[in-house]
N, C-alpha and C positions, 0 to 999 in steps of 0.2 A: 912660421917659415914657409910652409908648404901653401898656405892659404894665400899668402902674398904672392907668390911665385904663379899658382895659378889666376889671381886676380890679374897680373900683370900680363899673362897670356892671352888671358879673355880680351883685354883692352887691346893690345897688339892685334889679335886676330880680327878684332871688330874696326879699326884701324886701317887694316890691309882690304877688307870686303867694302869698301865705300861707305863707313859711316850711317849703315841702317838701310841702304839700300837692298832690295830685296833681288836676290838672285831668281834668274829664270827657274820655273818649277816645272817646265813642259819639257816635251820629248822633242828634240832638235830635230831628229831622224824623220818622225810623223810630221814636224812643221814644214819640212822640206817639200812633202808631198801636198800639203796642206797649200803651200805657196804657188801650186802649180794656177791654183785660178786667179791669183795677184797677177801672174805672168800676162793674161789675157788682156789687161789694161795697161800696164806701164812698164813691165819688165823690171829689171833691178837696177836700171840707172837712179832712181831715187835715192838707193842705199849708198853709192858709190861715189856721188858728186860730193866736191868739197864742201859745197856752202848747205849740205843738208840739214833741217832743222831739228832733229832728233837728237839730243844730247844726255838722255839719261836712259836708264831703264824704265822708270816710270812713265816718262814721255813716250817712249815705244810702246807700253803696253796701252797707254790711252789712244793713241793714234791708230793700232792694229783693232781695237775694240770700236772706233768710231767707224772705220771703213770697213769692218766686219758686219755691221747693221747694214750694209748696202745689199748684202748677198740675200738671196731666197732658196732656201732658209739661211737667217743669219749665222754667224759664225758661233759656234758653241763657245762657252769657258774652256775646256779643253782645247779646241781648235786656236782659242786664241793665244792660250800659253804655249801650246806647241810652235805654232806661228813667231811668238815673241823667243822662245829659247833658240829657233833656228835661225833667225834676223841677228840675233845678238852674238851667236855662235859664228856665221859666217860672213858677216858684215860690219857690225856695232862695235863688238869685242869690249862691251862696258866693264 
């Protein structure tokens, strides 16, 4: 009985967390600081307009990584994780 209850709780938890979507693993507070460099080019308008193209955690992570390669030096993996955590917390809320 205990195994059945545990299995049901695990299945419920997986369903509530987006069926396999990866949660942000970065530091959102540090991500806000990293984001300052992004504001130089575009501000926060891409995140707040109703027709934004980012619809999932994975898409956000890919886009941040893509744009992070334009910087010299490029954003580190930690910078990307932190920036994604910040953008999800403050704008996208996946």
